[in-house]
C-alpha positions in Angstrom: 0.1 0.0 -0.1 1.6 3.3 -0.8 1.7 6.1 1.8 -1.2 8.3 0.9 -3.3 5.0 0.6 -2.0 4.0 4.0 -2.6 7.6 5.5 -6.0 7.1 4.0 -7.4 3.9 5.2 -6.0 4.7 8.8 -7.3 8.2 8.7 -10.9 6.5 8.1 -10.4 3.7 10.1 -9.4 5.9 12.7 -12.3 8.6 12.6 -14.9 5.6 12.2 -13.9 4.1 15.7 -13.2 7.1 17.4 -16.8 8.2 15.7 -18.0 4.9 17.1 -17.3 5.1 20.7 -18.3 8.8 20.9 -22.3 7.6 19.4 -21.6 4.9 21.9 -21.2 7.7 24.2 -24.7 9.6 23.2 -26.6 6.8 23.0 -25.5 5.7 27.2 -26.5 9.4 27.7 -30.0 8.9 26.7 -30.4 5.6 27.7 -29.6 7.3 31.3 -32.2 10.1 30.9 -34.2 7.4 29.6 -34.4 5.6 33.0 -34.0 8.0 35.3 -36.4 11.5 33.9 -39.6 11.9 35.1 -40.2 13.9 32.2 -42.8 11.3 29.4 -42.2 13.5 26.9 -38.5 13.4 27.2 -38.0 9.8 28.0 -39.9 9.1 24.8 -37.6 11.1 22.7 -34.7 9.8 24.2 -35.7 6.4 23.1 -36.8 7.4 19.8 -33.8 9.0 18.9 -31.4 6.0 20.6 -33.0 4.1 18.0 -32.3 6.2 15.1 -28.4 6.8 16.4 -28.3 3.1 16.2 -29.4 2.4 13.2 -27.7 5.2 11.1 -24.7 6.1 13.3 -23.9 3.2 15.3 -24.4 0.0 12.8 -23.0 1.9 9.6 -19.7 2.8 11.9 -19.1 -0.6 13.8 -18.9 -1.9 10.3 -16.6 0.8 8.8 -14.8 0.6 11.4 -14.0 -3.8 11.1 -13.5 -3.3 7.5 -11.0 0.3 7.6 -9.4 -2.1 10.1 -8.9 -5.0 8.2 -7.9 -2.9 5.1 -5.4 -1.2 7.2 -4.0 -4.4 8.8 -3.4 -6.3 5.4 -2.3 -3.6 3.6 0.7 -2.8 5.8 3.2 -4.4 8.3 0.9 -5.0 11.6 -0.5 -7.7 9.7 -4.2 -9.0 10.6 -2.2 -12.4 11.8 1.2 -10.7 13.2 0.8 -9.4 16.8 -1.9 -10.5 19.2 -2.8 -7.1 19.8 -4.3 -6.5 15.8 -6.1 -10.3 16.9 -7.6 -9.2 20.0 -8.7 -6.0 18.3 -10.5 -7.8 15.4 -11.9 -9.9 17.7 -13.0 -7.7 19.8 -14.7 -5.2 16.7 -16.0 -8.7 15.2 -18.4 -10.0 18.9 -19.0 -6.0 19.8 -20.9 -6.1 16.1 -22.9 -9.2 16.6 -24.0 -7.9 19.8 -25.3 -4.7 18.4 -27.1 -6.5 15.4 -28.6 -8.6 18.4 -28.7 -5.5 20.7 -31.1 -4.1 17.9 -34.2 -5.4 18.1 -34.6 -4.3 22.2 -33.7 -0.6 21.0 -36.5 -1.0 18.5 -38.8 -3.3 20.1 -38.7 0.1 23.1 -38.0 3.2 20.5 -42.3 1.5 19.2 -43.9 1.6 22.7 -42.1 5.2 23.0 -43.6 6.2 19.8 -47.1 5.2 20.5 -46.8 7.0 23.3 -47.7 4.8 25.9 -44.2 4.3 28.2 -44.6 5.6 31.4 -42.6 5.9 34.0 -42.0 1.9 35.4 -42.9 0.2 31.8 -40.2 -1.5 30.5 -37.8 -1.4 33.3 -36.1 -4.2 32.9 -35.5 -3.3 29.0 -34.6 0.2 30.0 -32.1 -0.5 32.4 -30.5 -3.4 29.9 -30.6 -0.5 27.6 -27.8 1.6 30.3 -26.3 -1.5 31.4 -25.0 -2.7 27.3 -24.3 0.6 26.4 -21.6 1.3 29.2 -20.3 -2.3 28.4 -20.2 -1.7 24.3 -18.1 2.3 25.8 -15.9 -0.2 28.0 -15.2 -2.3 25.2 -14.3 0.3 22.5 -11.9 2.4 25.5 -9.8 -0.8 25.8 -9.2 -1.0 21.9 -8.4 2.6 22.0 -6.1 1.5 24.3 -4.8 -0.8 22.3 -4.7 0.7 19.3 -2.7 3.6 21.1 0.0 1.0 23.7 -0.2 -1.9 21.2 1.6 -3.8 23.4 4.6 -6.0 22.3 3.9 -9.8 21.6 4.2 -11.6 18.2 1.6 -15.0 17.0 3.7 -17.9 16.1 2.4 -16.8 12.5 4.3 -13.3 13.5 7.8 -14.6 14.7 8.1 -17.3 11.7 7.5 -14.7 9.4 9.7 -12.1 11.4 12.3 -15.0 10.9 11.8 -15.5 7.8 12.5 -12.4 6.7 15.1 -12.4 8.8 16.6 -14.8 6.7 16.2 -13.8 3.3 17.7 -10.4 4.5 20.5 -11.9 6.3 19.4 -10.0 9.4 19.3 -6.5 7.2 17.1 -3.2 7.9 15.0 -3.3 5.3 12.1 -0.4 4.7 9.3 -2.7 6.2 11.1 -3.1 8.8 12.0 -0.1 9.4 8.3 0.7 9.1 7.5 -1.5 11.7 9.7 0.0 14.1 9.2 3.2 13.5 4.9 2.7 13.9 5.6 1.0 17.2 7.3 4.1 18.6 4.4 6.2 17.2 1.5 7.6 19.6 -1.2 7.0 16.2 -3.5 4.3 16.5 -3.8 1.9 14.2 
C-alpha cells in the first residue's frame, strides 16, 4: 500500500472507530436520561432518538471500523495475524458488531413503545436498565480497543514470529524498509 493510501486508510479507520465510540457515548447518555427522567416527553424522545442513532450511526460506524481495520492490517506491515493486539482488536470488533445487531431488536422495541405514546415511568424497567448496561459495556469495550491501538502491546503470534524469522533469513538480518517502518510505527503514539 502506498504511503498516501495507507494514511487515507488509517484516517478512515480512526475516524470510524472514534465516531463509533462517540456515538455509543451519546447513546448511553440518552439511555440514562430515558431511565432516570420523570418527564414522559423526554423519555419518549430519548428512546426514539436512540433507535435512530443506533441504526443510522452506530451500526454503520461499527462495520466501517471493521472493514477499515481489516484493510489497515492487511495493507501494512502490521498484518492481521502477526500481533496479538491486532487479533484481540479484530475479535473485539467482530463480537461487538454481532452483539450490536442482536441488541437492535430491544432498542427498536423500546422505540416502538415510546412512539406509540404508551410509555410510563415503570414500563419495561428491566429493558431500560439493560439498554444502559449494554451501552456502558460497549463503551468500555471500545475504550479498551482504543487503548490497545495507542499502546500496541508487544507480543507476536506464532505466525508473526515465523514471518519475522523468514524475513530476517531472507534479508540476512538487514533492516528492510518494511522493518524500519514497523519499528518507527511501534514508537508512534498514532492509533491503528
